[in-house]
C-alpha positions in Angstrom: -59.1 6.5 -25.2 -57.9 6.8 -21.7 -54.8 9.3 -21.6 -52.9 6.9 -19.3 -53.6 3.9 -21.7 -52.6 5.7 -24.5 -49.3 7.0 -23.0 -48.5 3.6 -21.9 -49.2 2.3 -25.1 -46.8 5.0 -26.9 -44.0 4.3 -24.3 -44.2 0.8 -24.6 -43.5 0.6 -28.1 -40.8 3.5 -27.6 -38.8 1.6 -25.3 -39.3 -2.4 -26.9 -40.3 -1.7 -30.6 -41.3 -4.6 -33.0 -38.8 -5.7 -35.4 -36.2 -3.2 -34.7 -32.8 -4.1 -36.7 -32.1 -4.7 -40.1 -31.1 -7.9 -41.6 -29.1 -8.8 -44.7 -31.9 -10.0 -47.2 -32.0 -9.0 -50.8 -35.5 -10.0 -51.1 -36.7 -7.1 -48.9 -37.7 -3.6 -50.6 -35.8 -0.9 -48.7 -36.2 2.8 -48.3 -35.0 5.6 -46.0 -37.2 8.0 -44.6 -36.6 11.2 -42.4 -38.3 14.3 -41.1 -37.4 17.8 -41.4 -38.8 18.8 -38.2 -37.4 16.2 -36.2 -34.4 13.8 -35.7 -36.1 11.0 -37.3 -34.2 9.3 -40.0 -34.9 5.5 -40.2 -34.2 2.8 -42.8 -37.1 0.5 -43.4 -37.3 -2.8 -45.0 -40.4 -5.1 -46.4 -41.2 -8.6 -47.2 -44.0 -8.9 -49.5 -44.9 -12.5 -51.0 -48.1 -13.4 -52.9 -49.8 -9.9 -52.0 -48.9 -10.4 -48.4 -46.7 -8.4 -46.1 -44.6 -10.9 -44.4 -42.1 -8.8 -42.2 -41.4 -5.2 -42.2 -38.2 -4.0 -40.0 -36.8 -0.9 -39.2 -33.7 0.7 -37.4 -32.2 4.0 -37.3 -32.6 7.0 -35.1 -36.0 8.5 -34.3 -38.2 10.2 -31.6 -40.9 8.6 -29.2 -43.9 9.1 -31.5 -42.0 8.0 -34.8 -40.5 5.0 -33.1 -43.8 3.9 -31.3 -45.9 4.6 -34.6 -43.6 2.9 -36.7 -43.5 -0.3 -34.1 -47.5 -0.3 -33.7 -47.8 0.1 -37.8 -45.8 -2.9 -38.2 -47.7 -5.0 -35.8 -50.9 -3.9 -37.8 -49.4 -4.6 -41.2 -47.5 -8.0 -41.1 -49.8 -10.8 -42.4 -52.1 -8.5 -44.1 -52.9 -8.2 -47.8 -51.8 -5.2 -49.9 -55.2 -4.0 -50.5 -56.0 -4.2 -46.7 -52.8 -2.3 -46.0 -53.4 0.5 -48.2 -56.9 0.7 -46.4 -55.1 1.1 -43.2 -52.6 3.5 -44.7 -55.2 6.0 -45.9 -57.5 5.9 -42.9 -54.3 6.2 -40.8 -53.2 9.5 -42.8 -56.6 10.8 -42.7 -56.9 10.3 -38.7 -53.7 12.3 -38.4 -54.5 14.9 -40.7 -57.9 15.4 -39.2 -60.2 14.1 -41.8 -62.7 11.9 -41.6 -61.4 8.3 -41.3 -62.7 5.0 -40.2 -61.3 4.1 -36.8 -62.5 0.6 -36.7 -59.6 -0.2 -39.5 -56.9 1.1 -37.4 -57.0 -0.8 -34.3 -54.2 0.5 -32.1 -53.1 3.2 -34.2 -55.8 4.9 -32.8 -53.4 6.2 -30.1 -52.5 8.8 -32.3 -55.7 10.4 -32.9 -54.8 13.5 -30.5 -51.5 13.9 -32.4 -53.0 16.8 -34.3 -52.9 18.9 -31.2 -49.2 18.8 -31.5 -48.8 19.8 -35.3 -45.0 19.7 -35.1 -45.3 15.9 -34.4 -47.6 14.8 -37.3 -44.5 14.6 -39.3 -43.1 11.9 -36.7 -46.6 9.9 -36.5 -46.7 9.7 -40.5 -43.0 8.4 -41.1 -43.8 4.9 -41.0 -46.4 5.3 -43.5 -44.7 7.3 -45.6 -42.1 4.6 -45.5 -44.7 1.7 -46.5 -46.2 3.8 -49.3 -43.0 4.1 -50.7 -42.2 0.6 -50.6 -45.9 0.3 -51.9 -44.8 2.3 -54.7 -41.5 0.5 -55.6 -43.5 -3.1 -55.8 -45.8 -1.6 -58.0 -42.9 -0.4 -60.5 -41.3 -3.7 -60.4 
C-alpha cells in the first residue's frame, strides 16, 4: 500500500473516528480495555442480534493508532455474522503479530500491515480486537 494513502487513512480515522461516543442502552455488551505501553484506555460497547453485530461504539483516551484502528475495525465488523467477525479478528491479530494471514479478509485493516516495524505500537493496534474478543467471550458465556 502506498505510504501516503496509508497515512491518510489512519489520520482520517483518528481525526473523525466512526461511532465515537457511548450511549445508554443495556442491550449492549460493554468492556473496558487499556494498554500498558500507551495512554490508551477505551470503553467499548457492542450490540449483537441474531448472531450479527448491529453496532459497536467506543469512547475514551487513546493514541492515533489505537483510535484509527478502532474506527476502521468498527466499520469492518458492523453487519457481519459472528463467524465472519472471528475470522477477521484472527487474521488481523496474525497480521499484527507477523504471522501468515489472509489479507483479502481484512480490507482497510491492511493499513496496519507494517505496524510490526514499530513493536511498541502493536498493542495500540491490537486494542480494538482485544475488546471485541472480550465482548464475544461475554456473549458466549451468557
